[in-house]
C-alpha positions as CSV (number, residue, x, y, z in Angstrom):
1,M,0.0,0.0,0.0
2,L,2.8,2.5,0.9
3,G,4.6,1.7,-2.3
4,H,1.5,2.2,-4.4
5,T,0.5,5.5,-2.8
6,G,3.9,6.9,-2.0
7,G,2.8,7.3,1.6
8,F,0.2,9.8,0.4
9,G,2.9,12.5,0.4
10,G,1.5,15.9,-0.5
11,G,-2.1,14.7,-0.2
12,Y,-4.8,15.7,2.2
13,V,-7.6,14.1,4.2
14,T,-11.0,15.2,3.1
15,E,-13.2,13.0,5.3
16,V,-13.0,10.9,8.5
17,Q,-15.9,8.7,9.6
18,M,-16.3,6.4,12.6
19,S,-19.1,3.9,13.1
20,K,-19.9,1.4,15.9
21,R,-21.8,-1.8,15.6
22,R,-23.8,-3.2,18.5
23,L,-25.8,-6.4,19.1
24,Y,-28.4,-7.0,21.7
25,D,-27.3,-9.6,24.3
26,E,-30.3,-11.4,25.7
27,G,-28.4,-12.7,28.7
28,S,-27.4,-9.3,30.0
29,G,-30.3,-7.4,28.4
30,R,-27.8,-4.8,27.1
31,D,-26.4,-3.8,23.7
32,V,-22.8,-5.1,23.3
33,L,-20.2,-3.4,21.1
34,T,-19.1,-5.8,18.4
35,D,-17.0,-3.7,16.0
36,T,-15.7,-0.2,15.5
37,M,-14.9,1.0,11.9
38,V,-13.0,4.1,10.8
39,S,-12.8,5.3,7.2
40,V,-10.5,8.0,5.9
41,V,-10.8,9.6,2.4
42,I,-7.6,11.0,1.0
43,R,-7.0,13.0,-2.2
44,Y,-3.4,12.9,-3.5
45,R,-1.3,13.0,-6.7
46,I,1.5,10.7,-7.7
47,R,3.2,10.0,-11.1
48,Q,0.9,12.3,-13.1
49,V,-2.2,10.7,-11.7
50,A,-4.9,12.3,-9.4
51,R,-6.3,9.8,-7.0
52,V,-9.1,9.6,-4.4
53,A,-8.5,6.8,-1.9
54,K,-10.7,5.4,0.8
55,L,-9.0,3.5,3.6
56,T,-11.5,1.5,5.6
57,M,-10.2,0.1,8.9
58,Q,-12.2,-2.6,10.8
59,G,-11.8,-4.0,14.3
60,V,-10.5,-0.6,15.5
61,T,-9.2,-0.8,19.1
62,D,-7.5,2.6,19.3
63,F,-8.5,5.8,17.5
64,S,-7.5,9.4,18.0
65,I,-7.9,12.6,16.1
66,F,-6.6,15.9,17.4
67,E,-6.6,19.3,15.8
68,Q,-5.6,22.5,17.6
69,E,-7.7,25.6,17.3
70,G,-6.9,27.5,14.1
71,A,-4.7,24.7,12.7
72,D,-5.4,22.5,9.6
73,C,-4.0,19.1,10.2
74,S,-5.6,17.5,7.1
75,T,-2.5,18.0,4.9
76,L,-0.3,14.8,4.9
77,S,3.4,14.9,4.7
78,I,3.7,11.2,5.0
79,I,1.8,8.2,6.4
80,Q,3.5,5.6,8.5
81,A,2.2,2.0,9.0
82,E,3.3,-1.1,10.8
83,A,2.0,-4.6,11.4
84,A,2.7,-6.2,14.7
85,A,1.0,-8.8,17.0
86,G,-1.9,-9.2,14.6
87,K,-2.7,-5.5,14.6
88,L,-2.2,-2.7,12.0
89,R,-1.2,0.7,13.1
90,F,-1.5,3.9,11.0
91,W,0.0,7.3,11.8
92,F,-1.3,9.8,9.2
93,D,1.2,12.4,10.2
94,P,4.5,12.5,12.2
95,Q,2.7,14.0,15.2
96,G,0.0,11.3,15.4
97,E,-2.9,13.8,15.2
98,L,-4.8,11.0,13.3
99,Y,-3.9,7.6,14.6
100,V,-5.7,4.3,14.2
101,V,-5.0,0.7,15.4
102,C,-7.2,-2.0,13.8
103,D,-7.4,-5.7,12.9
104,Q,-7.7,-5.2,9.1
105,A,-7.8,-2.5,6.5
106,E,-9.1,-2.3,2.9
107,L,-8.0,0.3,0.3
108,E,-10.4,1.4,-2.4
109,E,-9.4,4.0,-5.1
110,V,-10.5,5.8,-8.2
111,A,-7.7,7.4,-10.3
112,M,-7.6,9.7,-13.3
113,P,-4.9,11.3,-15.5
114,L,-3.4,14.5,-14.2
115,N,-2.6,17.0,-17.0
116,D,-0.2,19.9,-16.9
117,V,-3.2,21.7,-18.4
118,P,-5.7,21.7,-15.5
119,L,-9.2,20.3,-16.0
120,R,-11.8,23.0,-16.6
121,E,-14.0,24.1,-13.8
122,S,-17.1,22.0,-13.6
123,V,-20.4,22.2,-11.8
124,A,-20.8,18.5,-11.7
125,Q,-18.3,15.7,-12.2
126,W,-18.7,11.9,-12.3
127,S,-15.8,9.5,-12.6
128,F,-15.7,5.7,-13.1
129,H,-13.0,3.1,-13.1
130,S,-13.2,-0.5,-14.3
131,E,-10.8,-3.4,-14.7
132,A,-12.5,-4.6,-17.8
133,A,-10.1,-5.1,-20.7
134,E,-12.6,-3.7,-23.3
135,W,-13.6,-0.1,-22.8
136,P,-16.6,1.9,-24.2
137,T,-16.4,3.3,-27.7
138,L,-17.7,6.6,-28.8
139,D,-20.1,5.0,-31.3
140,W,-21.6,2.9,-28.5
141,L,-22.1,6.0,-26.3
142,L,-23.8,7.9,-29.1
143,G,-26.0,4.9,-29.9
144,E,-27.1,4.7,-26.2
145,L,-28.0,8.4,-26.2
146,D,-30.0,8.0,-29.5
147,R,-32.0,5.0,-28.1
148,A,-32.8,7.1,-25.0
149,G,-34.1,10.0,-27.1
150,L,-31.1,12.2,-26.3
151,P,-29.2,12.5,-29.6
152,C,-25.9,14.3,-29.3
153,A,-23.2,15.5,-31.6
154,W,-19.5,14.8,-30.9
155,R,-17.0,17.6,-30.8
156,G,-13.5,16.2,-30.3
157,A,-10.9,18.0,-28.2
158,K,-7.5,18.8,-29.7
159,G,-4.5,17.3,-28.1
160,A,-2.8,19.8,-25.9
161,R,0.8,19.9,-24.6
162,G,1.1,18.1,-21.3
163,R,-1.8,15.8,-22.1
164,H,-1.4,12.4,-20.4
165,T,-0.5,9.6,-22.7
166,A,-3.1,7.3,-21.1
167,I,-6.0,9.5,-22.5
168,Q,-7.6,7.6,-25.5
169,W,-10.1,10.1,-26.6
170,E,-11.6,13.3,-25.2
171,G,-14.3,15.8,-26.3
172,D,-17.8,17.1,-25.7
173,L,-21.2,15.4,-26.2
174,V,-23.4,18.3,-27.3
175,P,-27.2,17.7,-27.2
176,M,-28.8,18.2,-30.7
177,S,-31.5,20.2,-29.1
178,S,-29.0,22.9,-28.3
179,R,-28.8,25.8,-30.6
180,G,-25.6,26.2,-32.6
181,P,-24.0,22.8,-31.8
182,A,-20.6,24.1,-32.9
183,R,-20.6,26.7,-30.1
184,A,-22.9,25.2,-27.5
185,K,-21.6,23.7,-24.3
186,G,-22.1,20.0,-23.7
187,I,-20.9,17.2,-21.5
188,H,-17.1,16.9,-21.4
189,V,-16.0,13.3,-21.7
190,M,-12.5,11.9,-21.1
191,L,-11.7,8.2,-21.6
192,Y,-8.3,6.9,-20.5
193,G,-6.7,3.5,-20.9
194,P,-4.7,1.4,-18.5
195,F,-1.9,3.2,-16.5
196,D,-2.3,1.5,-13.2
197,G,-3.0,-2.1,-14.0
198,P,-5.7,-3.3,-16.3
199,G,-8.9,-1.5,-17.2
200,F,-10.1,1.9,-18.2
201,G,-11.6,5.1,-16.7
202,V,-14.1,7.7,-17.7
203,V,-14.6,11.3,-16.4
204,L,-17.8,13.2,-17.2
205,Q,-18.1,16.9,-16.5
206,V,-20.9,19.4,-16.8
207,T,-19.3,22.8,-17.6
208,G,-20.8,26.2,-17.2
209,N,-24.4,26.7,-16.2
210,P,-26.1,23.3,-16.0
211,T,-29.3,22.7,-18.0
212,K,-31.9,20.0,-17.6
213,V,-31.0,18.4,-21.0
214,R,-27.2,18.3,-20.2
215,S,-27.9,16.9,-16.7
216,R,-30.0,14.1,-18.3
217,V,-27.2,13.3,-20.8
218,L,-24.6,13.0,-18.0
219,S,-27.0,10.9,-15.9
220,H,-27.9,8.5,-18.8
221,V,-24.2,8.1,-19.9
222,A,-23.3,7.2,-16.3
223,D,-26.2,4.8,-16.0
224,A,-25.3,3.1,-19.3
225,I,-21.7,2.6,-18.3
226,V,-22.3,1.1,-14.8
227,Q,-25.0,-1.2,-16.3
228,R,-22.5,-2.7,-18.8
229,Y,-19.2,-2.6,-16.9
230,A,-18.3,-3.6,-13.3
231,G,-16.3,-1.0,-11.5
232,Q,-16.4,1.9,-9.0
233,C,-17.9,5.4,-9.3
234,L,-16.6,8.6,-7.7
235,V,-19.0,11.5,-6.9
236,G,-17.2,14.2,-4.9
237,N,-15.4,12.3,-2.2
238,T,-17.7,9.3,-2.2
239,I,-16.6,6.0,-3.8
240,I,-19.6,3.9,-4.8
241,P,-19.5,0.3,-6.2
242,G,-21.0,0.4,-9.7
243,E,-23.8,-2.1,-8.8
244,E,-25.0,0.3,-6.1
245,W,-24.9,3.4,-8.3
246,L,-28.5,3.5,-9.3
247,S,-29.8,2.9,-5.8
248,W,-27.4,5.6,-4.4
249,K,-28.5,8.1,-7.1
250,L,-32.2,7.4,-6.4
251,L,-31.6,7.9,-2.6
252,E,-29.8,11.2,-3.2
253,Q,-32.6,12.4,-5.5
254,R,-35.2,11.6,-2.8
255,R,-33.1,13.5,-0.2
256,W,-32.9,16.5,-2.5
257,V,-36.7,16.5,-3.0
258,D,-37.3,16.1,0.7
259,A,-35.0,19.0,1.4
């Protein structure tokens, strides 16, 4: 893990969550603690790749987080880890302001190419990574949108200096209902090939002011990809298994409506 991540050097913690599981003990008539789990989400960059990692630690027996007033301890200079006496110990900084001892840990990650030319500002972004050897083609995506009644024109992006070599194709899906397709804004799509083991990745972005049609295009493309390929989605700092994407999206929509 440390070799793969480079110790998360230069990264930063975006989220820390702790959950406790309890079971009712009929003998004592009390709830008994059975497990404590801590998850840490880290954004970092290494070897021209931007990564979002989620480290989930189970069977936590020791956990501390400390941040002095006015200080930001989310930035990571290095992470230290050791395995001893059947336990894993993690220090997320030299001072131990975030420290975890656990029985086991699992690392999940979604990665995407990092260009010298920064990605444009976006209102919404959705990323997906799969270990499938065969990746989506542009013709397939356009066909899926046609069948959904959302026909789009394709406007390819010109290769720029500093563009990552793993990028296979990149451009904009512009809804045909938009006026002036040559100038209208669409959904920016970037597909990249394997650079970190087998598979492919896709990044979708809504740029500028979102419209109902463009939001529908992004949603349908995302749905089509997760239904065909096994993998993991990234929305903000949340990593979601592909098979849970549709349920998660429906739950978020209900929360938004309720709010």
